[in-house]
N, C-alpha and C positions, 0 to 999 in steps of 0.2 A: 447148677446150670453153667454153661461155658462163660456167659457174660459175667456171672458172679465171680468166677475164678479169675477172669481177666481183671475185673475191678479190684479184687483183693490183691492180686499180684502188683497192680499199679500202685496201690496204697503202700504195700510193703517196699516197693522200689523207692518211692518218695521218702519213706521213713528212713531207709538205709542211707539215702543221700544226705538227709538232715543230720544223722548220726555221724557220718563221715565228715561233714563240714564242721560240726562241733568238735570232733576229735582233732581235726587239723588245726583249728583255732587254739585248742588247748595245747597242742604240741608246740605251736609257735610261741605261746605265752610262757610256757614253763622253761625255766633255765636261770642262769646267772648272767647279769647284764652290767654294762659299764659305759659311761659316756665320756671316757678319757679324751678322745680326740676333740670333742666339742668343748670340754672344759679347758683344754690347752689353747684352743683357738679363741675362745671368748671367756676368759676367767672372771671378768667382772660380772657377767650375767648368768653364768652357769657353773654351779658348784660341781665338783667331781664326785659323782655318786656311784654307789654299787647297789644294784637292785636284784633281789632274789624273789622268784616266783615258783612255788612248789605245789604239786597236786596233793590234795587231802581227801580222805575218805568220808565225805559228807554228801548227802543228797545223791548218792550213786545210782538211785533208781531211774533218774531222768536228767541228770546234770553232770557236768564236770566242774569241780570246785577247786579253786586255786588260792593258796595263801601267798600274800605279798608283803614284803617289808623292804626298807631301804636304809642306807647309811652313808654319811659322808666318808669318803675313802680314808681321810685322816683320822676317823673315829669309828673304825669298823666294830668296835666293842660297844657302840652306843646306837644300835639300830632303832628306827622309829617308823611311824605310819603302818602299823600292823593292820591288815584288813583281809577280807575274803571276797573273792569274785566268783559268783555262781553263773556258769555259762549254761543256758537252757534254750531249747526251742519251744516257743509258745505261739500257738495259732499261726504257724507258718513263718514266724519271725524269730531271729536269734536275739536274745537279750543277755545282758550282763547285770546281775543284781549284786549290789555291794552289801556286805555285813560288817559290823564292828564287833570287837571282843569286849565282853563286859568287864574283863580284867586283862588288859593287854600285857601286863607283866608276866602272865603265865606262859605266853608264847614268844616273848621278846627274845630275839636271837635265833628263832627257829629257821630263818633263812639259811644260816650256817650250821644249825644243829637241828635237822628235821625230826629227830627223835622226840622233840618237844611237842610235835603235832600228833604223836601216836595217842590214840584214845580220845581225841577231841570230839566233843559231843555238841549237839544242837543247843543244849541248855547253856552253853558257855558263850553263845553268840547272839547277836541281835540284828534283825533285818532292818535296813535303812530305807524306808518307803520311797522317798523321792530320789534315791541314789541308784538310778538304773540307766543303762545305755542300750541303744538299739544298734545292731551290727549289720553292716553291708559288706559284701565281698566282691572283688573284681581283680582278675589277673593275679591271684595269689596274695592279695593285700586285703586285710580286714580293717575296716574303719568303724570305730565305736563312738557314737555321739549321743548326747542326751536328747530325748524327745522334747518337742516344743512345750513350753509352759511348765516344765518340771523344775524343782528346786531341791538340791541336795543339802539339807540342813539337819543337824542332829546335835545332841548334847553328849559330851565326853568328859567324864569326871567333873561335872558341874559347869563346864564351859560350852557355850553355843558355838558350833563350828559350821561354816558354810563352805562348800567346795564346788567348783566347776570341774566336771570330769570329762575325760575323753582320751582315746588312744588310737594308734594304728599299730597293727602287728603284721610282721612279715617273717619269713623263715629265720632270718638271722638278725633282724632289727626290730626294735620296739620304740615307738615314739609316744611320749606321755605329754598330754596337754593339761594335766591336772593343775588347778590353781586354787589357792585359798582366797576366799572372798570375805571382805568386811561386811557382816550382816546389816550394819547401819548405813554405810555409804555405798555398798555394792561395788566397791573398788577392789581389784585384785591386789593382794598384799604379799603373796609368796607363790613359788612354783614357776610355771612356764609363762613368765611375764613377757619374755621377748621371743616367744615361739616355743616349739616343742622341745623337751629334753630328748635328745637323740641317743638311744642306747644301742650298743652292739652286743650281740650274744657271745659271751665268753665260753659258755659250756651249756649243753642241754642236760636235763634230768629225765630219767625214765618215768 
């Protein structure tokens, strides 16, 4: 029936729009970033960092998945905070689910050496249940924030870690609001203590 074809066409159109939005967000996130200008202006509060975010071939049936790690510019051979971000449309909403690596040493340095990510499998990662963000978009700016009453807390190599997550992504800029939280006092102890880390995109990756 004509009404059925119109309905299916509308569903397909909405689905294509969702895929396009996810694709754009992934495009904005992927690349090599640097906060040099901010670190020069406020060296006491902001360390000069290099951030790498690369696409990986996981959950490709319904998601875009991105590997991220960062390093102090003075110690580029000592990257840290290896993690995965899975971008997905669920029930009409865009979410970013975080994963950790069971053995981060296997992918350490993959920001600069992406061949380390080849053959990465789901058995090597672990979903972090409370570490999820909801994404809104306006005028080419994506804002990812934690839903109310969520808590990103997990164990890594025997240590309990709690993190407050959040970011904003634009075509050429990435703002990170990530902070480490003391699980006992709930005080922020590292990260974006004085506002977002403001990264400029140095180069894009395909």
